[in-house]
C-alpha positions as CSV (number, residue, x, y, z in Angstrom):
1,M,-20.9,48.9,86.5
2,K,-18.5,51.8,87.2
3,K,-17.8,52.0,83.4
4,N,-21.5,52.3,82.6
5,I,-22.0,55.1,85.1
6,L,-19.0,57.0,83.7
7,W,-20.4,56.6,80.2
8,V,-23.8,57.9,81.4
9,L,-22.2,60.8,83.2
10,G,-20.1,61.7,80.2
11,I,-23.1,61.7,77.9
12,L,-25.1,63.8,80.3
13,F,-22.1,66.3,80.5
14,L,-21.8,66.5,76.8
15,W,-25.6,66.9,76.4
16,G,-25.7,69.6,79.1
17,T,-22.9,71.7,77.5
18,A,-24.4,71.3,74.0
19,S,-27.9,72.3,75.1
20,A,-26.6,75.5,76.7
21,Q,-25.7,76.9,73.3
22,V,-27.8,78.8,70.8
23,P,-29.2,76.6,68.0
24,P,-27.2,76.8,64.7
25,S,-30.4,77.9,62.9
26,A,-30.8,81.0,65.1
27,S,-30.2,84.4,63.6
28,F,-29.0,87.6,65.2
29,A,-29.9,91.3,64.4
30,L,-28.9,94.6,65.9
31,S,-30.7,97.9,65.7
32,V,-30.3,101.3,67.4
33,V,-32.8,104.2,67.5
34,N,-32.4,107.7,68.8
35,I,-35.4,108.1,71.1
36,S,-34.6,111.8,71.7
37,Q,-35.1,112.3,67.9
38,D,-38.5,110.7,67.5
39,N,-37.2,107.1,67.5
40,K,-35.3,107.6,64.2
41,N,-32.8,105.1,63.1
42,A,-29.5,106.3,64.8
43,V,-27.4,104.7,62.1
44,I,-28.8,107.3,59.7
45,Q,-29.8,110.1,62.1
46,G,-26.8,109.9,64.4
47,A,-26.7,111.3,67.9
48,Q,-25.5,114.4,69.6
49,P,-24.9,115.3,73.3
50,G,-27.9,114.6,75.5
51,D,-29.6,112.1,73.1
52,V,-30.7,108.8,74.4
53,L,-30.1,105.7,72.2
54,R,-32.0,102.4,72.5
55,Y,-30.1,99.4,71.4
56,E,-32.0,96.2,70.6
57,L,-30.2,92.9,70.1
58,M,-32.6,90.4,68.5
59,L,-32.3,86.6,68.7
60,T,-34.7,84.6,66.4
61,S,-35.0,80.8,66.2
62,Q,-37.6,79.4,63.9
63,R,-37.0,75.6,64.2
64,E,-35.0,74.9,67.4
65,D,-35.6,75.7,71.0
66,V,-33.3,78.2,72.7
67,I,-32.0,76.6,75.9
68,D,-30.0,78.4,78.6
69,F,-28.7,81.0,76.2
70,S,-26.7,83.7,77.9
71,T,-25.1,86.5,76.0
72,S,-22.9,89.5,76.6
73,V,-21.9,92.7,74.8
74,D,-18.7,94.6,75.0
75,V,-19.8,98.2,75.7
76,T,-16.3,99.7,75.9
77,N,-16.8,101.9,72.8
78,I,-20.2,103.1,74.0
79,L,-18.8,104.0,77.5
80,K,-16.2,106.3,75.9
81,A,-18.9,108.7,74.7
82,A,-22.1,107.7,76.7
83,E,-23.4,106.5,79.9
84,I,-25.6,103.4,80.0
85,I,-28.8,104.5,81.8
86,D,-30.8,101.3,81.6
87,T,-29.2,97.8,81.1
88,G,-32.5,96.0,80.5
89,L,-32.0,92.9,82.6
90,G,-28.3,92.8,82.1
91,E,-25.4,93.7,84.4
92,I,-22.2,95.6,83.6
93,N,-19.0,94.2,84.8
94,R,-15.6,95.4,83.4
95,N,-17.2,97.1,80.3
96,V,-19.2,94.0,79.4
97,L,-23.0,93.9,79.6
98,T,-24.1,90.3,80.4
99,Y,-27.7,89.1,80.2
100,P,-29.1,86.2,82.2
101,A,-29.8,82.9,80.4
102,I,-33.1,82.6,78.5
103,N,-35.2,79.6,77.5
104,Q,-37.6,79.9,74.7
105,K,-39.6,77.4,72.7
106,A,-39.3,77.6,68.9
107,P,-40.4,79.5,67.0
108,C,-39.2,82.4,69.1
109,T,-37.9,85.9,69.0
110,Y,-36.3,87.5,72.0
111,A,-34.9,91.0,72.3
112,F,-32.2,92.1,74.7
113,T,-32.2,95.9,75.1
114,F,-30.2,98.7,76.7
115,F,-30.2,102.5,76.7
116,A,-27.3,104.9,76.5
117,R,-27.2,108.7,76.9
118,I,-24.5,110.6,74.9
119,R,-22.4,112.7,77.3
120,P,-22.2,116.5,76.9
121,N,-18.4,116.1,76.5
122,C,-18.3,113.2,74.1
123,G,-15.0,114.5,72.8
124,D,-13.8,114.0,69.3
125,M,-15.4,110.6,68.7
126,K,-16.9,110.3,65.2
127,N,-19.2,107.3,65.9
128,I,-20.4,104.9,68.6
129,S,-20.5,101.2,67.8
130,V,-21.3,97.8,69.3
131,T,-20.7,94.3,68.2
132,W,-22.8,91.3,69.2
133,E,-22.7,87.7,67.9
134,G,-20.7,88.7,64.9
135,K,-22.9,91.7,63.9
136,T,-21.8,95.3,64.3
137,I,-23.9,98.5,64.3
138,Q,-22.4,102.0,64.2
139,A,-24.1,105.4,64.8
140,P,-22.4,108.6,63.8
141,L,-21.8,111.2,66.6
142,H,-22.2,114.9,66.3
143,C,-20.3,115.9,69.4
144,G,-19.8,119.6,68.5
145,L,-23.6,120.3,68.5
146,V,-25.7,121.8,71.2
147,P,-27.0,119.2,73.7
148,T,-30.5,117.9,73.1
149,G,-32.7,115.6,75.0
150,P,-35.3,115.9,77.7
151,D,-33.5,118.5,79.8
152,T,-33.0,120.9,76.9
153,W,-36.6,120.6,75.6
154,G,-37.9,121.2,79.1
155,T,-35.9,124.4,79.3
156,L,-37.1,125.5,75.9
157,F,-40.8,124.9,76.7
158,F,-40.5,126.7,80.0
159,G,-38.9,129.7,78.3
160,F,-41.6,129.7,75.6
161,F,-44.5,129.6,78.1
162,A,-42.7,132.2,80.3
163,A,-42.4,134.6,77.3
164,V,-46.1,134.0,76.4
165,A,-47.1,134.8,80.1
166,I,-45.1,138.0,80.1
167,F,-46.6,139.1,76.7
168,I,-50.1,138.4,78.0
169,S,-49.4,140.3,81.2
170,W,-47.9,143.2,79.3
171,A,-51.0,143.3,76.9
172,F,-53.4,143.4,79.9
173,S,-51.5,146.1,81.7
174,K,-51.6,148.2,78.5
175,K,-55.4,147.6,78.2
176,N,-55.9,148.7,81.8
177,E,-53.9,151.9,81.3
178,A,-56.1,153.0,78.4
């Protein structure tokens, strides 16, 4: 009887460890867009100080269910030039972004996302890259350029409207003098 119980426990253990892995038919894809530059492909567009990049890690399984799949991304290279401002549902610990396990019925597509803002002092780095499940994506950095992003655009718009208001005020004061 003990031998049968051990066999059953052994089979359950092996089944449990096997079911926590991603199906062999699953595929992985990476993409990165520069949301500060109208969601353009950051691999082509690149990024400069102040830009915000959205990374998307896509898991697709057409035939097999995804059961208890947890994944992580080494973000060491990203943290050299940027700060992660939104981890999606992941948590960063020792330069590794780890996502909680997911369960999806096939066919399925699931996206893990995170956002990073390029620091004003990104140094002399030429690119920013990330590798996930054997796939690597790399975006060029333009660290010597003037910072862009929401803060810069807000300042420019404020300056433009202030100049227009001053011009209108000046025009009305000239009209009243005449």
